[in-house]
C-alpha positions as a Markdown table, in Angstrom:
| # | Residue | x | y | z |
|---|---|---|---|---|
| 1 | Unk | 0.0 | 0.0 | 0.0 |
| 2 | Unk | 1.2 | 3.5 | -0.8 |
| 3 | Unk | 0.7 | 5.9 | 2.1 |
| 4 | Unk | -0.9 | 9.3 | 1.4 |
| 5 | Unk | 1.0 | 12.5 | 2.3 |
| 6 | Unk | -0.4 | 15.9 | 3.2 |
| 7 | Unk | -0.8 | 18.3 | 0.4 |
| 8 | Unk | -2.5 | 21.1 | 2.3 |
| 9 | Unk | -3.6 | 22.1 | 5.8 |
| 10 | Unk | -6.5 | 24.5 | 6.1 |
| 11 | Unk | -7.5 | 26.2 | 9.3 |
| 12 | Unk | -11.3 | 26.4 | 9.7 |
| 13 | Unk | -12.8 | 29.8 | 9.4 |
| 14 | Unk | -15.4 | 31.2 | 11.9 |
| 15 | Unk | -18.6 | 32.3 | 10.3 |
| 16 | Unk | -22.4 | 32.4 | 10.7 |
| 17 | Unk | -25.1 | 30.7 | 8.7 |
| 18 | Unk | -28.9 | 30.2 | 8.9 |
| 19 | Unk | -30.4 | 32.6 | 11.3 |
| 20 | Unk | -27.1 | 33.4 | 13.0 |
| 21 | Unk | -25.7 | 30.0 | 14.0 |
| 22 | Unk | -22.0 | 30.3 | 14.8 |
| 23 | Unk | -19.9 | 27.7 | 13.2 |
| 24 | Unk | -16.5 | 26.9 | 11.7 |
| 25 | Unk | -16.3 | 26.5 | 7.9 |
| 26 | Unk | -13.7 | 23.8 | 7.4 |
| 27 | Unk | -14.0 | 23.6 | 3.7 |
| 28 | Unk | -15.7 | 25.8 | 1.1 |
| 29 | Unk | -15.1 | 29.3 | 2.5 |
| 30 | Unk | -13.4 | 30.1 | -0.8 |
| 31 | Unk | -15.0 | 28.8 | -4.0 |
| 32 | Unk | -11.5 | 28.0 | -5.3 |
| 33 | Unk | -10.9 | 25.8 | -2.2 |
| 34 | Unk | -13.0 | 22.7 | -2.7 |
| 35 | Unk | -12.1 | 19.1 | -2.7 |
| 36 | Unk | -14.0 | 17.4 | -5.4 |
| 37 | Unk | -16.6 | 15.8 | -4.8 |
| 38 | Unk | -16.9 | 17.7 | -1.5 |
| 39 | Unk | -18.2 | 21.3 | -1.8 |
| 40 | Unk | -18.3 | 22.3 | 1.9 |
| 41 | Unk | -17.8 | 21.1 | 5.4 |
| 42 | Unk | -19.2 | 23.1 | 8.4 |
| 43 | Unk | -18.5 | 22.2 | 12.0 |
| 44 | Unk | -20.7 | 23.5 | 14.8 |
| 45 | Unk | -19.9 | 23.1 | 18.5 |
| 46 | Unk | -21.2 | 25.2 | 21.4 |
| 47 | Unk | -22.9 | 24.9 | 24.8 |
| 48 | Unk | -24.1 | 28.5 | 24.5 |
| 49 | Unk | -27.7 | 28.4 | 23.2 |
| 50 | Unk | -27.2 | 32.0 | 21.8 |
| 51 | Unk | -24.8 | 30.4 | 19.3 |
| 52 | Unk | -27.3 | 27.9 | 17.8 |
| 53 | Unk | -30.9 | 28.4 | 19.0 |
| 54 | Unk | -32.1 | 30.4 | 16.0 |
| 55 | Unk | -31.2 | 27.4 | 13.8 |
| 56 | Unk | -31.6 | 27.2 | 10.0 |
| 57 | Unk | -35.1 | 28.3 | 9.0 |
| 58 | Unk | -36.7 | 27.2 | 5.7 |
| 59 | Unk | -34.3 | 27.6 | 2.8 |
| 60 | Unk | -33.8 | 26.0 | -0.6 |
| 61 | Unk | -31.2 | 23.7 | -2.2 |
| 62 | Unk | -30.6 | 22.3 | -5.7 |
| 63 | Unk | -27.9 | 20.2 | -7.3 |
| 64 | Unk | -26.2 | 18.4 | -4.5 |
| 65 | Unk | -26.5 | 16.3 | -1.3 |
| 66 | Unk | -26.2 | 17.3 | 2.3 |
| 67 | Unk | -25.1 | 15.0 | 5.1 |
| 68 | Unk | -25.7 | 16.2 | 8.6 |
| 69 | Unk | -24.1 | 14.3 | 11.5 |
| 70 | Unk | -25.1 | 15.2 | 15.0 |
| 71 | Unk | -22.3 | 14.3 | 17.5 |
| 72 | Unk | -24.0 | 15.8 | 20.6 |
| 73 | Unk | -27.4 | 17.4 | 21.0 |
| 74 | Unk | -30.8 | 17.3 | 19.2 |
| 75 | Unk | -32.0 | 18.9 | 16.0 |
| 76 | Unk | -35.2 | 18.5 | 13.9 |
| 77 | Unk | -35.6 | 18.5 | 10.1 |
| 78 | Unk | -38.7 | 19.4 | 8.2 |
| 79 | Unk | -39.1 | 19.8 | 4.4 |
| 80 | Unk | -41.7 | 20.7 | 1.8 |
| 81 | Unk | -42.3 | 17.0 | 1.0 |
| 82 | Unk | -43.6 | 16.4 | 4.5 |
| 83 | Unk | -40.5 | 14.6 | 5.8 |
| 84 | Unk | -39.6 | 15.1 | 9.5 |
| 85 | Unk | -36.3 | 13.9 | 10.9 |
| 86 | Unk | -35.4 | 13.7 | 14.6 |
| 87 | Unk | -31.6 | 14.1 | 14.6 |
| 88 | Unk | -30.3 | 12.9 | 18.0 |
| 89 | Unk | -26.8 | 12.4 | 19.2 |
| 90 | Unk | -24.9 | 10.0 | 16.9 |
| 91 | Unk | -27.6 | 10.2 | 14.1 |
| 92 | Unk | -27.3 | 11.3 | 10.5 |
| 93 | Unk | -29.6 | 13.1 | 8.0 |
| 94 | Unk | -28.9 | 12.3 | 4.4 |
| 95 | Unk | -30.7 | 14.6 | 2.0 |
| 96 | Unk | -30.5 | 14.6 | -1.8 |
| 97 | Unk | -31.7 | 18.0 | -2.9 |
| 98 | Unk | -31.8 | 17.0 | -6.6 |
| 99 | Unk | -33.9 | 19.4 | -8.6 |
| 100 | Unk | -35.0 | 21.1 | -5.5 |
| 101 | Unk | -35.9 | 20.9 | -1.8 |
| 102 | Unk | -37.0 | 23.5 | 0.8 |
| 103 | Unk | -36.2 | 22.5 | 4.3 |
| 104 | Unk | -35.4 | 23.7 | 7.8 |
| 105 | Unk | -33.2 | 22.4 | 10.6 |
| 106 | Unk | -34.0 | 23.6 | 14.1 |
| 107 | Unk | -32.4 | 22.8 | 17.4 |
| 108 | Unk | -34.7 | 21.0 | 19.8 |
| 109 | Unk | -32.8 | 22.0 | 23.0 |
| 110 | Unk | -32.7 | 25.2 | 24.9 |
| 111 | Unk | -29.4 | 24.6 | 26.5 |
| 112 | Unk | -26.5 | 22.1 | 26.5 |
| 113 | Unk | -23.9 | 21.1 | 23.9 |
| 114 | Unk | -24.9 | 21.1 | 20.3 |
| 115 | Unk | -22.1 | 19.6 | 18.2 |
| 116 | Unk | -22.0 | 18.2 | 14.7 |
| 117 | Unk | -21.2 | 18.6 | 11.0 |
| 118 | Unk | -22.8 | 19.4 | 7.7 |
| 119 | Unk | -21.2 | 18.1 | 4.5 |
| 120 | Unk | -22.1 | 19.2 | 1.0 |
| 121 | Unk | -21.5 | 16.4 | -1.5 |
| 122 | Unk | -21.7 | 17.3 | -5.2 |
| 123 | Unk | -24.0 | 15.4 | -7.6 |
| 124 | Unk | -22.9 | 14.7 | -11.3 |
| 125 | Unk | -24.6 | 16.7 | -14.0 |
| 126 | Unk | -26.6 | 13.7 | -15.1 |
| 127 | Unk | -28.4 | 13.4 | -11.7 |
| 128 | Unk | -28.6 | 17.0 | -10.5 |
| 129 | Unk | -32.2 | 17.3 | -11.5 |
| 130 | Unk | -33.4 | 14.0 | -10.0 |
| 131 | Unk | -36.3 | 14.0 | -7.5 |
| 132 | Unk | -35.4 | 15.1 | -4.0 |
| 133 | Unk | -35.0 | 12.4 | -1.4 |
| 134 | Unk | -34.6 | 12.4 | 2.4 |
| 135 | Unk | -33.3 | 9.7 | 4.8 |
| 136 | Unk | -33.0 | 9.8 | 8.5 |
| 137 | Unk | -30.3 | 7.4 | 9.8 |
| 138 | Unk | -30.5 | 6.8 | 13.5 |
| 139 | Unk | -27.4 | 6.0 | 15.6 |
| 140 | Unk | -28.6 | 2.3 | 15.9 |
| 141 | Unk | -28.0 | 1.8 | 12.2 |
| 142 | Unk | -24.5 | 3.2 | 12.1 |
| 143 | Unk | -21.8 | 0.5 | 12.7 |
| 144 | Unk | -18.9 | 1.2 | 15.1 |
| 145 | Unk | -15.7 | -0.9 | 15.3 |
| 146 | Unk | -13.7 | -0.6 | 18.5 |
| 147 | Unk | -9.9 | -0.4 | 17.8 |
| 148 | Unk | -7.5 | -2.8 | 19.5 |
| 149 | Unk | -5.3 | 0.0 | 20.9 |
| 150 | Unk | -8.3 | 2.2 | 22.0 |
| 151 | Unk | -10.6 | 4.4 | 20.0 |
| 152 | Unk | -13.1 | 3.5 | 17.3 |
| 153 | Unk | -14.2 | 3.9 | 13.7 |
| 154 | Unk | -17.8 | 4.8 | 13.2 |
| 155 | Unk | -18.7 | 4.4 | 9.5 |
| 156 | Unk | -21.5 | 6.7 | 8.2 |
| 157 | Unk | -21.1 | 5.8 | 4.5 |
| 158 | Unk | -19.1 | 3.5 | 2.3 |
| 159 | Unk | -16.9 | 0.6 | 3.1 |
| 160 | Unk | -13.6 | 0.5 | 5.1 |
| 161 | Unk | -11.3 | -2.3 | 6.0 |
| 162 | Unk | -10.6 | -1.7 | 9.7 |
| 163 | Unk | -7.9 | -3.8 | 11.3 |
| 164 | Unk | -8.5 | -6.4 | 8.7 |
| 165 | Unk | -12.3 | -6.6 | 9.0 |
| 166 | Unk | -14.7 | -4.9 | 6.6 |
| 167 | Unk | -17.1 | -2.3 | 7.9 |
| 168 | Unk | -20.0 | -1.1 | 5.8 |
| 169 | Unk | -21.9 | 2.1 | 6.5 |
| 170 | Unk | -25.5 | 2.8 | 5.7 |
| 171 | Unk | -25.1 | 5.9 | 3.6 |
| 172 | Unk | -24.2 | 5.9 | -0.1 |
| 173 | Unk | -24.2 | 8.0 | -3.3 |
| 174 | Unk | -23.8 | 6.0 | -6.5 |
| 175 | Unk | -21.4 | 8.1 | -8.6 |
| 176 | Unk | -19.0 | 9.5 | -5.9 |
| 177 | Unk | -19.0 | 6.4 | -3.7 |
| 178 | Unk | -18.3 | 8.5 | -0.5 |
| 179 | Unk | -16.7 | 7.2 | 2.6 |
| 180 | Unk | -17.6 | 9.2 | 5.7 |
| 181 | Unk | -16.3 | 8.1 | 9.1 |
| 182 | Unk | -15.9 | 9.4 | 12.6 |
| 183 | Unk | -12.5 | 8.1 | 13.7 |
| 184 | Unk | -11.0 | 8.2 | 17.2 |
| 185 | Unk | -7.5 | 7.1 | 18.0 |
| 186 | Unk | -6.1 | 6.7 | 21.5 |
| 187 | Unk | -3.1 | 8.7 | 22.7 |
| 188 | Unk | 0.2 | 7.5 | 21.2 |
| 189 | Unk | -1.5 | 5.0 | 18.9 |
| 190 | Unk | -1.2 | 4.7 | 15.1 |
| 191 | Unk | -4.0 | 3.7 | 12.7 |
| 192 | Unk | -3.7 | 2.5 | 9.1 |
| 193 | Unk | -6.8 | 2.5 | 6.9 |
| 194 | Unk | -6.9 | 1.4 | 3.2 |
| 195 | Unk | -8.6 | 4.1 | 1.1 |
| 196 | Unk | -9.3 | 3.5 | -2.6 |
| 197 | Unk | -6.7 | 5.1 | -4.9 |
| 198 | Unk | -9.7 | 6.3 | -6.9 |
| 199 | Unk | -10.8 | 8.6 | -4.1 |
| 200 | Unk | -9.8 | 12.0 | -2.9 |
| 201 | Unk | -9.2 | 12.0 | 0.9 |
| 202 | Unk | -9.4 | 14.7 | 3.6 |
| 203 | Unk | -9.6 | 14.7 | 7.4 |
| 204 | Unk | -11.0 | 17.3 | 9.8 |
| 205 | Unk | -9.5 | 17.3 | 13.2 |
| 206 | Unk | -12.0 | 18.2 | 15.9 |
| 207 | Unk | -10.5 | 16.8 | 19.1 |
| 208 | Unk | -6.8 | 16.6 | 20.0 |
| 209 | Unk | -4.1 | 16.5 | 17.3 |
| 210 | Unk | -2.5 | 14.1 | 14.9 |
| 211 | Unk | 0.7 | 13.4 | 12.9 |
| 212 | Unk | 0.9 | 12.3 | 9.3 |
| 213 | Unk | 4.2 | 11.7 | 7.7 |
| 214 | Unk | 6.1 | 13.8 | 10.2 |
| 215 | Unk | 3.6 | 16.8 | 10.1 |
| 216 | Unk | 1.5 | 17.7 | 13.1 |
| 217 | Unk | -2.1 | 18.9 | 12.6 |
| 218 | Unk | -4.0 | 20.7 | 15.3 |
| 219 | Unk | -7.7 | 20.7 | 16.1 |
| 220 | Unk | -10.0 | 22.7 | 13.9 |
| 221 | Unk | -7.8 | 22.1 | 10.8 |
| 222 | Unk | -8.6 | 20.3 | 7.6 |
| 223 | Unk | -6.0 | 18.0 | 6.1 |
| 224 | Unk | -6.0 | 17.4 | 2.3 |
| 225 | Unk | -4.1 | 14.3 | 1.3 |
| 226 | Unk | -2.5 | 13.4 | -2.0 |
| 227 | Unk | -2.4 | 10.2 | -4.1 |
| 228 | Unk | -2.1 | 6.8 | -2.5 |
| 229 | Unk | -4.1 | 3.7 | -1.4 |
| 230 | Unk | -3.9 | 4.1 | 2.4 |
| 231 | Unk | -3.8 | 6.5 | 5.3 |
| 232 | Unk | -1.5 | 6.2 | 8.3 |
| 233 | Unk | -2.1 | 8.6 | 11.1 |
| 234 | Unk | -0.7 | 8.8 | 14.7 |
| 235 | Unk | -2.6 | 10.3 | 17.6 |
| 236 | Unk | -1.0 | 13.0 | 19.8 |
| 237 | Unk | -0.6 | 12.8 | 23.5 |
| 238 | Unk | -4.3 | 13.7 | 24.1 |
| 239 | Unk | -5.5 | 11.3 | 21.4 |
| 240 | Unk | -7.3 | 12.5 | 18.3 |
| 241 | Unk | -10.8 | 12.4 | 16.7 |
| 242 | Unk | -11.3 | 13.2 | 13.1 |
| 243 | Unk | -14.1 | 13.3 | 10.5 |
| 244 | Unk | -12.8 | 11.4 | 7.5 |
| 245 | Unk | -14.2 | 12.2 | 4.0 |
| 246 | Unk | -13.3 | 10.3 | 0.9 |
| 247 | Unk | -15.0 | 10.3 | -2.5 |
| 248 | Unk | -14.5 | 9.8 | -6.3 |
| 249 | Unk | -14.0 | 13.2 | -8.0 |
| 250 | Unk | -16.5 | 14.2 | -10.6 |
| 251 | Unk | -14.1 | 16.4 | -12.6 |
| 252 | Unk | -17.0 | 18.6 | -13.8 |
| 253 | Unk | -17.4 | 22.4 | -13.9 |
| 254 | Unk | -19.0 | 23.9 | -10.8 |
| 255 | Unk | -21.3 | 27.0 | -10.9 |
| 256 | Unk | -22.6 | 28.0 | -7.4 |
| 257 | Unk | -24.8 | 30.7 | -6.0 |
| 258 | Unk | -25.5 | 30.2 | -2.3 |
| 259 | Unk | -27.6 | 27.0 | -1.9 |
| 260 | Unk | -27.6 | 26.2 | -5.6 |
| 261 | Unk | -24.8 | 24.2 | -7.2 |
| 262 | Unk | -25.0 | 23.4 | -10.9 |
| 263 | Unk | -22.6 | 23.2 | -13.8 |
| 264 | Unk | -23.3 | 26.4 | -15.7 |
| 265 | Unk | -24.3 | 30.0 | -14.9 |
| 266 | Unk | -27.4 | 29.5 | -17.1 |
| 267 | Unk | -28.5 | 26.6 | -14.8 |
| 268 | Unk | -28.0 | 28.9 | -11.8 |
| 269 | Unk | -30.2 | 31.6 | -13.4 |
| 270 | Unk | -32.8 | 28.9 | -14.0 |
| 271 | Unk | -32.7 | 27.8 | -10.4 |
| 272 | Unk | -33.1 | 31.4 | -9.2 |
| 273 | Unk | -36.0 | 31.8 | -11.6 |
| 274 | Unk | -37.6 | 28.6 | -10.4 |
| 275 | Unk | -37.3 | 29.6 | -6.8 |
| 276 | Unk | -38.8 | 33.0 | -7.4 |
| 277 | Unk | -41.7 | 31.4 | -9.4 |
| 278 | Unk | -42.3 | 28.8 | -6.6 |
| 279 | Unk | -41.5 | 25.8 | -8.8 |
| 280 | Unk | -38.0 | 24.9 | -7.6 |
| 281 | Unk | -39.3 | 22.0 | -5.6 |
| 282 | Unk | -42.4 | 21.2 | -7.7 |
């Protein structure tokens, strides 16, 4: 196996979204800094309700998928199709916006820690206008493998060989074949994971720090990795916890305006027109 090396380290940028939710944008704060097929990664973590209580009121999407993973706390999803999702700690919301969806995500707690991630995963041009779809994945459906040296791999999507045994997550997207995992490694331990050479690979460090190929990476930083067929990472003295994202690149042009991600500017103009005319999600 050829081990992947770091090509870039990106510090997450503080920002606000929705109705004023404070978060860290780990990927996507510059349109030129994407990691095909991943468009954006937001991390939110606060025990101050003023940072999150206003939530994300009704808003549209078209042309991509969102994957929301709640690590701690409680959030509810509603959309124009009548779907309701109860996102509790450890659970995942997988939403394919397709041709259009209007949804809201609102915290269901008045105090306590709310922590989690939202990933924007691009769709290929051939399926951007497919019907919208929603799936609520409770924590009981997400497999976890305990590591021999301490820590775990929790697999949200895709397939990983973990310490010689296959682990299969419940989430999937046909073209990009994403692998999404919550990975914890105990202090001083090293973990090796095969990752298909066809996939781009990135990590977001959200607890502790890690070392890859002699380079240290601190918490709240994204790590973009180069070519190879495996990942080797060593945990720091406090241990480390990362969100692992891997996927097959689409290598297609991207046109984006806010919550609309298409391939051309004309398609963006059509999305804006459809939203104004009330037919985006028809």
